C-alpha positions in Angstrom: 103.7 -153.4 -55.9 100.1 -152.6 -56.9 99.8 -152.7 -60.7 97.1 -150.1 -60.8 98.8 -147.7 -58.4 102.5 -148.2 -59.0 103.6 -147.4 -62.6 105.9 -149.4 -64.8 109.0 -147.3 -64.9 111.6 -149.4 -66.6 112.4 -152.8 -68.1 115.8 -154.5 -68.0 116.9 -156.8 -70.8 119.9 -159.0 -71.2 120.7 -161.5 -73.9 122.7 -163.7 -71.5 126.1 -162.0 -72.0 127.3 -159.5 -69.4 125.4 -156.6 -71.0 122.2 -155.2 -69.7 119.9 -152.8 -71.4 117.8 -150.5 -69.2 114.7 -149.1 -70.9 113.0 -146.2 -69.1 109.5 -146.0 -70.4 107.5 -142.9 -71.4 104.9 -142.9 -68.6 102.8 -140.3 -70.5 101.7 -142.8 -73.1 103.6 -146.1 -72.7 104.1 -146.4 -76.5 106.9 -148.8 -77.0 106.3 -150.7 -80.3 109.8 -152.3 -80.5 109.6 -153.5 -76.9 106.1 -154.9 -77.5 107.4 -156.7 -80.5 110.2 -158.4 -78.5 107.8 -159.3 -75.6 105.2 -160.9 -77.9 107.7 -162.7 -80.1 107.5 -166.4 -79.5 110.9 -167.0 -80.9 112.5 -165.0 -78.1 112.7 -166.5 -74.7 112.1 -164.1 -71.8 113.5 -165.0 -68.4 112.0 -163.4 -65.3 112.5 -163.8 -61.6 109.0 -163.7 -60.1 107.5 -162.9 -63.6 104.0 -162.8 -62.2 104.3 -159.2 -61.0 106.4 -158.0 -64.0 104.1 -159.6 -66.6 101.1 -158.1 -64.9 102.6 -154.6 -65.1 103.7 -155.1 -68.7 100.2 -156.3 -69.7 98.5 -153.5 -67.8 100.7 -150.6 -69.0 102.1 -151.8 -72.4 98.9 -153.6 -73.4 100.8 -156.6 -74.6 101.0 -160.3 -73.7 104.5 -161.5 -72.8 105.0 -165.0 -74.3 107.6 -167.7 -74.2 108.4 -167.1 -70.6 110.8 -168.8 -68.1 110.8 -167.9 -64.4 113.7 -168.5 -62.0 111.6 -168.1 -58.9 109.1 -170.8 -60.0 112.0 -173.0 -61.1 113.8 -172.5 -57.8 110.7 -173.4 -55.7 110.4 -176.6 -57.7 114.1 -177.5 -58.0 115.3 -176.3 -54.6 112.7 -177.8 -52.3 115.5 -178.1 -49.8 115.4 -174.4 -49.2 112.8 -171.8 -48.2 114.8 -169.0 -49.7 114.1 -168.3 -53.4 115.1 -164.7 -53.7 117.2 -163.6 -56.7 120.0 -162.6 -54.3 120.1 -166.1 -52.8 120.1 -167.7 -56.3 123.0 -165.4 -57.5 125.0 -166.4 -54.4 124.3 -170.1 -54.7 124.9 -170.5 -58.5 127.2 -167.6 -59.4 128.9 -167.2 -56.0 128.5 -163.4 -56.0 126.9 -161.3 -53.3 124.8 -158.6 -54.9 123.4 -155.6 -53.0 119.6 -155.2 -52.9 119.9 -151.8 -51.4 118.1 -150.2 -54.3 115.4 -152.8 -54.7 112.8 -150.3 -53.3 113.9 -147.0 -54.7 112.5 -144.4 -57.1 113.0 -145.7 -60.6 110.7 -143.0 -62.2 113.3 -140.3 -62.4 116.9 -140.0 -63.5 118.7 -143.1 -62.4 122.0 -142.9 -60.4 124.9 -145.1 -61.3 124.1 -147.3 -58.3 120.5 -147.8 -59.4 121.8 -148.6 -63.0 124.2 -151.2 -61.5 121.4 -152.7 -59.4 119.1 -152.9 -62.5 121.9 -154.6 -64.5 122.7 -157.1 -61.8 119.0 -157.9 -61.6 119.1 -159.5 -65.1 122.6 -160.4 -66.2 122.7 -163.6 -64.1 119.2 -164.9 -65.0 120.3 -167.1 -68.0 123.0 -168.9 -66.0 120.8 -169.3 -63.0 118.0 -170.8 -65.1 120.5 -173.2 -66.8 121.5 -174.5 -63.3 117.9 -174.8 -62.1 116.9 -176.5 -65.3 119.6 -179.2 -64.6 118.1 -179.9 -61.2 114.5 -179.9 -62.5 115.5 -182.5 -65.1 117.5 -184.6 -62.5 114.6 -184.5 -60.1 112.0 -185.2 -62.8 110.2 -182.0 -62.2 110.7 -180.4 -65.6 107.2 -181.2 -66.8 105.7 -179.8 -63.7 107.7 -176.6 -64.2 106.4 -176.4 -67.8 102.8 -176.8 -66.5 103.4 -173.9 -64.0 104.7 -171.7 -66.8 101.6 -172.4 -68.9 99.4 -171.4 -66.0 101.4 -168.2 -65.4 99.3 -166.2 -68.0 96.1 -167.3 -66.2 97.5 -166.3 -62.8 98.4 -162.9 -64.2 95.0 -162.5 -65.6 93.4 -163.5 -62.3 95.6 -160.9 -60.5 94.6 -158.2 -63.0 90.9 -159.1 -62.4 91.6 -158.7 -58.6 91.4 -162.4 -57.7 94.3 -162.4 -55.3 93.3 -165.5 -53.3 93.9 -169.1 -54.2 90.7 -169.8 -56.2 91.1 -173.5 -55.4 91.2 -173.0 -51.7 88.3 -174.5 -49.7 
């Protein structure tokens, strides 16, 4: 997705139970003060899978910094170095033993959502807490938890580089 071309249509939230809350945003003005409060509240942990893209969209459209972030894709890449597959679908299968459909991953979320799209959106977030707990155990065991923390600290900078259109690795020779 291109943050400046592809609008932020919805946000999914789960507190770690089996409930998911799907918030469709008003794309005329993106005014969402309660959502902004949650996203910028440092006492609330936000878990993403590939947060880099989501956080960039949130910052660009909602004009807020998302803080206190965890990211299952980053955690997976550090914890599961035995694998090249770090998709959410793969992690759900490995840690929850459920096959989820990604059929609606690339669909129109700007209009009225079908039941199938709502189910897809819910499945995209309800497993993140459990997956992160399992990845965290591996990170601790493999003594990579500090490296994970450093990556999370850098995520805000990476998002800001993306928004400033620095897509390449700025440390590359």
